[in-house]
N, C-alpha and C positions, 0 to 999 in steps of 0.2 A: 526282807526274806519272803519268799513265796513258796507255796506248796504245789505239788503236781498232782494231777488227777488221772485216774484210769477208770474204765467202766467196770462195775461190779459184775461178778459172774452169776449172781442169783437173780439179778433184774437189770433193767436198762438204765437205772440211775447211776450217776457218777459218784464214786467214793474217793475221798481225798487220801492219798498216801501220806504218811507222816515223814515227809522229806522236805527239807529247805534248801534253797539255792542261795549261795553267798557270793559276793563279788571279790573277796579276798580270802586267801587260804587261812589267815589268822583267825577268821570267823567260823571256821568249820566246827571247832570244839564248842564254842559258845552257842551255836545253833542247836546243839543236842539238849533240848529241854525235855520236860515230861511228855510233851505231845509230839516230839520230833525224834525219830529213830535213826535218821541219816541226814547228812548234809553234803551237798555237791558244790564244788568250787566251779562256778560258771566262768570258764576262761577258754579261749581258743588255743588249739595246738598250733604253734607256728608252722606256716606252710613249708618252710625249708626243712623242718624236722619231719613233717609228714611225708614229704617227697623223699627224704633220705631213708626213712623206714620202709617206704614202698619199694625202694630200689634194692633193699637187702634180700638176699635169697632166704626163704623161710628156713631152710636147713642150716643156715649159718647163724640164726638168731641165738643169742647166748641164753644160758639157763643156769640157775644156781639157787640154792637155799642155804642161808647162813644165819647164825646168830653172831652179833657183833656190836661193838660200841658205835654210837651214832656218827662219830667223827671219822669212822672208817668206811662209811657207805660209798663215798665217791671213789675211793681207792679200790674197793671191792668190785664195783660196777665196771670201772675202767679195765680192771684185770679180766673180767668176764668177757668184755667185748674184744680185748686184744687176744685172748685165748682162742677166739673164733676167727682171728685174722682180719678183724674190722679195724680199719685205720682211723686215727684221730681226725676229727673234722669239727667245724663249729656246731653242727647239729648234734654230734655226740656229746660235745661239751655242754650244750644246753640240756640235753637229756640227763646227764650226770648231775649237773648243778641243781636241776629241778628235783630230782629224786633225793639228793642230799638235803635240800632245804625241807622237803616234806618229812624226811627222817628226823631232822633236828626238831621240827615242830611236834612230832609224835613223842619224842623223848621229853620235851618240855611239858606237854599237856598231861602226860601220864607219869611224870617223874621217873622215867625209865633210863637206867644206866646201860641197858642192853636191849637191842631190838632183834626181832626175827625179820629177815628180808627174803623175799622170793621174787626172782625174775624168771618168768616162765612163758615160753611160747606154747600156745595151745591150738591144736587143729582138730580136736575131737570133741565129744560131748561130755567133757569133764563137769562135775558138779551139776548134773542135770536137774536135780530136785531143788525146789525152793527150800531154803533153810536159813537158820540163824547160826552164826559161828560161835563156837564154845570158847570165846575170848571176851575180854572187857570191851574192846573195840578194834576195828580193823580198817585200815585205809587201803583202797584199791584204786589203781589208775591203769586203764587200758590205753596204751600209747599207740597201738596199731590194731585195727580190726574192731568189730562191734564190742561195745562195753557191756558191763554187768547188767542183768535184767532184774527189775524190782517188781514185787507184788505182795499180796497177802496169802495166807494159807488157803484161801478159797478162790484165788484168782485163776481165771482161765488163761491158757497160754496166749491166746490172741489179745489179751488185755495187759500183758506185761509191758512195763516201761523200761526202755534201755537207756543207760547212762551214756551220753555222747562220748565219743573217742577223745581222749586227752584230758577229760575232766575228772579230777580225783574225787572220790566219794569216801566219807568217813561214816562207818556203820557201827551202831551199837551191837554188842554181842550178848550172849546169854549171861555173862558175868558182869554186865554193866551194873554199877551200884545204885539200885533203885528198887522200890517196892512195886513198881509198875514194869512188868516185863515187856520188852520190845515186841511189836507185832509185825514189823516189816521183815520180809524175807527176800532173799536174792538167789540168783543162780547164774551160771555161765550160759551165754547164748548157745543154741544148738547149731553147730557149724560143720559137723562131721560130713564129709563127702562134698562140701561146697568148694574146696580148694582154698578156703580162707584160713589164714593163721593169725591168731591174736598174739600180741606181746603185752603182758600185764605185769605190773609191779604191785607187790603186796607188802605192807609194813604194819607191824604191831609191836607193842611192848612185850618184853619177854623176861622171864626169870627161870632159874634152874628147874623149878617145879613144873615148868611148861615144856621141858625137853621131850621131844619125840625121838627115842633111840633109833638110830639108823637113818634119820632124816635131817635133824638139826646138827649142822656142822659148824664148829667154831671157826670164825675168820680172824686171823691174826695178820698184822701188817706185814706185807711182803710175801705172804704165803702163795703157793701155787694153787690156783683155783681149779685146775683140770682134774 
């Protein structure tokens, strides 16, 4: 595992971000030690999947936010794509299987019977401030468009490091069980007005105490996602 560096904002020295790169998704969780606040799975997005996503109209990209059992993630995502009129194809199957695998790993790592899933197309400057999420941990994967940007609370915009497209990142949140609070912060890349639309998947463990009224919608097998 290696760490990535960005230039510090207060001087010209390099400061090392507390981020590790791993070669297998199973190692994401074990990489989060006391000195590491995030881990990135260093893997390429298959070209066929990238080409398929590039060919989809941004206005047709699916969107949904649900709380659900991990074994329902594949069904839920397929329903979201079908609701937008997107036909089944090998690239879609890869996307769904990839997301479902990540969901099962989150469930295992955090002993979670229920997850919160967000599939979101983004074309504005959402989450423009560097921040730490108010969760135990969160997995983010940007399948299309520029990935999440990483930095510290003193980082200059020009020094932020972007997670490559298609690479999942597991981030410690404010509720991570440790006496050492995470210092790594992240934000969405600023793309408003560029014509770029990102498609990102967010997964995290969830309990009823985490429910956000009006936002967290329960997904049940066979339900209408529209």
